[in-house]
C-alpha positions as CSV (number, residue, x, y, z in Angstrom):
1,X,-39.7,111.0,97.0
2,X,-37.0,112.8,94.9
3,X,-37.0,111.8,91.3
4,X,-33.3,110.9,91.3
5,X,-33.7,108.6,94.3
6,X,-36.5,106.9,92.5
7,X,-34.4,106.4,89.4
8,X,-31.6,104.8,91.4
9,X,-34.1,102.5,93.1
10,X,-35.4,101.4,89.7
11,X,-31.9,100.9,88.3
12,X,-31.0,98.6,91.2
13,X,-34.3,96.7,90.8
14,X,-33.5,96.1,87.1
15,X,-30.0,94.6,87.6
16,X,-30.3,92.8,91.0
17,X,-26.7,93.4,92.0
18,X,-24.6,90.5,93.2
19,X,-27.6,88.3,92.6
20,X,-29.4,89.7,95.6
21,X,-33.1,90.5,96.1
22,X,-33.9,94.3,95.9
23,X,-36.7,95.9,97.9
24,X,-37.8,99.5,97.9
25,X,-39.1,101.5,100.9
26,X,-38.6,98.5,103.2
27,X,-39.9,98.7,106.8
28,X,-37.2,98.8,109.5
29,X,-39.6,97.6,112.3
30,X,-42.4,95.0,112.5
31,X,-45.9,96.5,112.1
32,X,-46.9,95.9,115.7
33,X,-43.7,97.7,116.9
34,X,-44.5,100.7,114.5
35,X,-48.0,100.9,116.1
36,X,-46.6,100.8,119.6
37,X,-43.9,103.5,118.9
38,X,-46.1,105.7,116.7
39,X,-43.6,106.1,113.8
40,X,-43.0,104.1,110.7
41,X,-39.4,104.2,109.5
42,X,-38.5,103.1,106.0
43,X,-35.3,102.7,104.1
44,X,-34.8,103.6,100.4
45,X,-33.4,100.2,99.2
46,X,-32.5,96.9,100.8
47,X,-30.2,94.5,99.0
48,X,-30.7,91.1,100.5
49,X,-29.3,87.6,100.1
50,X,-32.0,85.0,99.3
51,X,-31.6,83.4,102.7
52,X,-31.6,86.8,104.4
53,X,-28.1,86.1,105.8
54,X,-26.7,89.4,104.5
55,X,-28.4,92.7,103.9
56,X,-27.4,96.2,102.8
57,X,-29.8,98.9,104.0
58,X,-29.1,101.9,101.7
59,X,-30.3,105.5,102.0
60,X,-29.9,108.0,99.1
61,X,-29.4,111.5,100.5
62,X,-30.0,113.7,97.4
63,X,-30.7,117.1,98.8
64,X,-32.1,116.5,102.3
65,X,-31.9,119.5,104.6
66,X,-31.1,117.1,107.5
67,X,-29.6,113.9,106.3
68,X,-28.8,112.8,109.9
69,X,-32.5,112.2,110.4
70,X,-32.1,108.9,108.5
71,X,-29.1,107.9,110.6
72,X,-31.2,108.5,113.7
73,X,-34.2,106.7,112.2
74,X,-32.0,103.6,111.6
75,X,-30.2,103.8,115.0
76,X,-33.3,104.2,117.1
77,X,-35.0,101.3,115.2
78,X,-32.0,99.2,116.1
79,X,-32.5,99.9,119.8
80,X,-36.0,98.5,119.7
81,X,-35.5,95.8,117.1
82,X,-31.8,94.7,116.7
83,X,-30.8,93.7,113.2
84,X,-28.8,90.7,112.1
85,X,-25.1,90.6,112.6
86,X,-24.5,90.9,108.8
87,X,-26.8,93.9,108.3
88,X,-25.0,97.0,107.0
89,X,-26.4,100.6,106.9
90,X,-25.0,102.7,104.1
91,X,-25.9,106.4,103.7
92,X,-25.0,107.7,100.2
93,X,-24.8,111.5,100.1
94,X,-24.7,113.7,97.0
95,X,-22.8,116.9,96.5
96,X,-26.1,118.8,96.8
97,X,-25.9,118.3,100.5
98,X,-23.6,120.9,102.1
99,X,-20.3,120.1,103.7
100,X,-21.3,120.8,107.3
101,X,-24.4,118.5,107.0
102,X,-22.3,115.8,105.3
103,X,-19.8,115.9,108.1
104,X,-22.4,115.8,110.8
105,X,-23.7,112.7,109.2
106,X,-20.3,111.1,109.1
107,X,-19.8,111.9,112.8
108,X,-23.2,110.3,113.5
109,X,-21.9,107.1,111.8
110,X,-19.3,106.9,114.5
111,X,-22.0,107.1,117.1
112,X,-24.0,104.3,115.4
113,X,-20.9,102.1,115.5
114,X,-20.6,102.7,119.2
115,X,-24.0,101.1,119.8
116,X,-23.0,98.1,117.7
117,X,-24.3,99.0,114.2
118,X,-22.2,98.3,111.1
119,X,-22.7,101.7,109.5
120,X,-21.0,103.7,106.7
121,X,-21.5,107.0,104.9
122,X,-20.1,107.5,101.4
123,X,-20.6,109.8,98.4
124,X,-23.4,109.4,95.9
125,X,-22.5,110.2,92.3
126,X,-19.4,112.1,93.6
127,X,-18.2,113.3,90.2
128,X,-21.5,115.2,89.6
129,X,-21.6,118.7,91.1
130,X,-24.2,119.8,93.6
131,X,-25.9,122.2,91.1
132,X,-26.1,119.4,88.5
133,X,-27.6,117.0,91.1
134,X,-30.2,119.7,91.8
135,X,-31.0,120.0,88.1
136,X,-31.3,116.3,87.6
137,X,-33.5,115.9,90.7
138,X,-36.0,118.4,89.3
139,X,-36.2,117.0,85.8
140,X,-39.6,115.6,84.8
141,X,-39.6,111.8,85.2
142,X,-40.0,111.1,81.4
143,X,-36.7,113.0,80.8
144,X,-34.8,111.8,83.8
145,X,-35.6,108.1,83.2
146,X,-34.0,108.3,79.8
147,X,-30.6,109.6,81.0
148,X,-27.6,107.3,81.1
149,X,-26.8,107.4,84.8
150,X,-24.7,104.4,85.6
151,X,-25.4,102.7,88.9
152,X,-22.4,100.3,88.7
153,X,-19.8,102.8,90.2
154,X,-22.2,103.3,93.1
155,X,-22.3,99.6,93.8
156,X,-18.5,99.3,93.4
157,X,-18.2,102.1,96.0
158,X,-20.5,100.3,98.5
159,X,-18.4,97.1,98.1
160,X,-15.1,99.0,98.4
161,X,-15.9,100.8,101.7
162,X,-17.7,97.9,103.4
163,X,-15.2,95.1,102.6
164,X,-12.6,94.5,105.2
165,X,-9.1,94.7,103.8
166,X,-7.7,92.7,106.7
167,X,-7.7,92.6,110.5
168,X,-5.2,93.6,113.2
169,X,-5.6,93.3,117.0
170,X,-9.4,92.9,116.9
171,X,-9.8,95.7,114.3
172,X,-11.0,95.5,110.7
173,X,-9.1,97.7,108.3
174,X,-11.3,99.5,105.7
175,X,-10.8,102.1,103.0
176,X,-11.9,105.6,104.1
177,X,-15.6,105.9,103.2
178,X,-15.8,109.7,102.6
179,X,-13.9,113.0,102.7
180,X,-14.6,113.4,106.4
181,X,-12.7,110.2,107.2
182,X,-9.8,111.4,105.1
183,X,-9.6,114.9,106.7
184,X,-9.9,113.4,110.2
185,X,-6.9,111.2,109.3
186,X,-5.0,114.3,108.2
187,X,-5.9,116.0,111.4
188,X,-4.6,113.1,113.4
189,X,-1.3,112.9,111.4
190,X,-0.6,116.6,112.0
191,X,-1.4,116.2,115.7
192,X,0.6,113.1,116.3
193,X,3.7,114.2,114.4
194,X,4.0,117.1,117.0
195,X,4.4,114.6,119.8
196,X,7.7,112.8,120.7
197,X,5.9,109.5,120.4
198,X,4.7,110.2,117.0
199,X,8.0,111.5,115.8
200,X,9.9,108.5,117.1
201,X,7.5,106.1,115.4
202,X,7.3,108.0,112.1
203,X,11.0,108.7,111.8
204,X,11.6,110.2,108.3
205,X,9.9,108.9,105.2
206,X,10.0,109.5,101.5
207,X,6.6,110.8,100.3
208,X,5.5,111.5,96.8
209,X,1.7,112.0,97.2
210,X,0.1,114.3,99.7
211,X,-3.5,114.9,100.7
212,X,-4.4,118.6,100.8
213,X,-7.3,120.1,103.0
214,X,-8.4,123.3,101.3
215,X,-10.2,124.5,104.4
216,X,-7.2,124.3,106.8
217,X,-4.4,124.3,104.3
218,X,-2.9,121.2,106.0
219,X,-1.3,118.3,104.3
220,X,-0.5,114.7,105.2
221,X,0.9,111.6,103.4
222,X,-1.8,110.3,101.0
223,X,-1.5,106.6,102.0
224,X,-1.9,107.4,105.7
225,X,-5.2,109.2,104.9
226,X,-6.9,106.5,102.9
227,X,-7.7,103.9,105.6
228,X,-9.7,103.7,108.8
229,X,-10.0,101.0,111.5
230,X,-13.3,99.6,112.9
231,X,-13.0,97.6,116.1
232,X,-14.6,94.1,116.1
233,X,-14.9,94.1,119.9
234,X,-17.8,95.2,122.1
235,X,-18.0,98.9,121.5
236,X,-18.7,99.7,125.2
237,X,-15.0,99.0,125.6
238,X,-14.0,101.9,123.4
239,X,-15.2,104.6,125.9
240,X,-12.6,103.2,128.4
241,X,-9.7,102.8,126.0
242,X,-7.8,106.0,125.0
243,X,-6.0,104.1,122.2
244,X,-9.4,103.6,120.5
245,X,-10.8,107.1,121.0
246,X,-12.1,107.1,117.4
247,X,-12.0,105.0,114.2
248,X,-9.7,107.3,112.3
249,X,-6.0,106.5,111.6
250,X,-3.3,107.6,114.1
251,X,0.5,107.3,113.7
252,X,0.8,104.6,116.4
253,X,-1.9,102.5,114.8
254,X,-0.6,103.1,111.3
255,X,3.0,102.0,112.2
256,X,1.8,99.0,114.2
257,X,-0.4,97.8,111.4
258,X,2.2,98.5,108.7
259,X,4.9,96.6,110.5
260,X,2.8,93.5,110.9
261,X,0.5,93.3,107.8
262,X,0.9,94.1,104.1
263,X,-2.4,96.0,104.0
264,X,-1.5,99.5,103.1
265,X,-0.9,100.1,99.3
266,X,-0.2,103.5,97.9
267,X,-1.5,102.9,94.4
268,X,-4.8,101.3,95.6
269,X,-5.1,104.2,98.1
270,X,-4.8,106.9,95.4
271,X,-7.2,105.0,93.1
272,X,-9.8,104.7,95.8
273,X,-9.6,108.4,96.7
274,X,-9.9,109.6,93.1
275,X,-12.3,107.0,91.7
276,X,-14.6,106.2,94.6
277,X,-14.5,109.4,96.7
278,X,-14.3,112.1,94.1
279,X,-10.9,113.6,94.9
280,X,-8.7,115.0,92.2
281,X,-5.0,114.3,91.6
282,X,-3.0,117.5,90.8
283,X,0.6,118.0,89.8
284,X,2.4,121.3,90.0
285,X,-0.6,123.4,91.2
286,X,0.8,126.9,92.1
287,X,-2.0,127.7,94.6
288,X,-1.6,124.4,96.5
289,X,2.2,124.6,96.3
290,X,2.2,128.0,98.0
291,X,0.6,126.4,101.1
292,X,2.7,123.3,100.8
293,X,5.9,125.2,101.0
294,X,4.8,126.8,104.3
295,X,3.6,123.5,105.7
296,X,6.6,121.5,104.8
297,X,8.9,123.9,106.6
298,X,7.4,122.6,109.9
299,X,7.8,118.9,109.0
300,X,10.9,118.5,106.8
301,X,12.6,116.6,109.7
302,X,10.0,113.9,109.2
303,X,9.3,114.0,105.4
304,X,11.6,113.7,102.4
305,X,9.9,114.7,99.2
306,X,10.7,112.0,96.7
307,X,12.4,113.0,93.4
308,X,9.1,112.4,91.5
309,X,7.0,114.5,93.9
310,X,5.2,116.3,95.2
311,X,1.7,115.4,93.8
312,X,-1.4,116.5,95.6
313,X,-4.9,114.9,96.0
314,X,-7.6,117.4,97.0
């Protein structure tokens, strides 16, 4: 096991978060099922209520070449031995895992939800660079164990992304769990605003804060990008319903939810994106502003930049 994962396990064991029992390297399957299948899946940490009524199954992806392997391990175990209704799988992925592999993991989370699993992927130590993670992971144990690496923000992130903020039409509203969720929301906004339906629903709005995608140079309203929906209904239904094609935000869903519920909050959205997901808030950034000026020309019929803006989160 990676030294950094071991350290995180021990920190969790020492504080017993939320008064829960903490178990390391917990079996996913009964022993007789392992012997039948010929493989023995384990999970890094389980946080469990004393009566086993609620459990977090947590994987730490420090530098794994194929982090999706753990998603698959958990999903296939679920096929043979379904978990409790209050079991949550959380993959926590460090910046030492490259972007493509992170995004593949995030996409696999959506597949896991479609077979009925409550699954999430979120950053691990998001404010520590990939090179620093690598350095920490290769420190001798006697040096690493003395470092002040605070586990509390990681617990706050788990709670933030897994807690439902409210419900709407058989859907739970959650904060985006990772940058992939955020960028998929951006993609949907830019797609939807080009349709007559999207334009009619969105109308024209004052926006101060914008998300910026440095790979596509697209932008979208920050608050729109900070939330996802997770249907409560049987997930077999999703494949037959075009309106629930994915769990990311769309303009029709956003407007419908916003009109009926006081769930969306701009300040909380920005705080979550910066504190929990590792994004940065930037003011008058010349590089970003260059792309923003080109982008806003296409959408100035639908967006008024407020007098205090624009600010960018990237």
